[in-house]
C-alpha positions, 0 to 999 in steps of 0.5 A: 260805471264803465265807459264804452269808447266808440272810435272811428277808424281801424282798431289797433292791437295796442287798444285791444291788448290794453283793454283786455290786460285785466282779463289775464288772471281769469284766462289763466285760471288764477280767478274764477270770475273776470274782474270788473276791469276785465269786463270793462275792457270787453265792453270797450272792445265790443264798442269798437267793432262797427265794421267787418274790418274792425271785427277781423282786426280785433280778432287778429289782435286777440288771437295774437295776444292769446298766443303770448299768454302762458297757461291760457285756459281754452274754456276761459277764453271762449267763456269770457264775453259771456262771463262779462254779460257782453257777447262779442259778434264772433266766438273767441278761440285760440285757433279762430279764423278771423278772416271768416268773420262777417 
């Protein structure tokens, strides 16, 4: 069973990247469904999105990390939260405008 971590304070890119590292095979099309560890990472990130600043920071971190993934599948990155049954309070795309997130 995955634990959802609730942190106080700002979200760090290191935390977000570490939480989502296991999602790379899904995001590049190497596997058809996200692994349990990937979905646990989505849950961890979701648990850290308590404020607008946290959501915007996590968005910036995800966007930066996505830019560094070779062969990133745009459909997979958009579908990831839903594929893990853990929708985020903002849509994930390669070109998302993080400052527009409420």
